[in-house]
C-alpha positions, 0 to 999 in steps of 0.5 A: 500500500505504501508503494502506491502512495510513493508512486502517486506522490512521484507522479504528482511531483513529476507533472508539477515539475513539467507544468512548472517548466512550461510556465503553467500553474498547477491547480487542484483540478490538475491534481484531481485529473492526474489522480483519476488517470493514475487510478484508472491505470492502476485498475487496468494493470491489476486486471491485466496482471490477474489474467 
């Protein structure tokens, strides 16, 4: 479980860094979208690994 928390923080930091490099402000909505996409990818990977 802790692995997923670290993975999520890493992804948020990575996208925040990329957005900062592009002179775009990171908003709460961006965090929600990134979290949603990350969660869907995690669910898909879980189903794929169970096959």
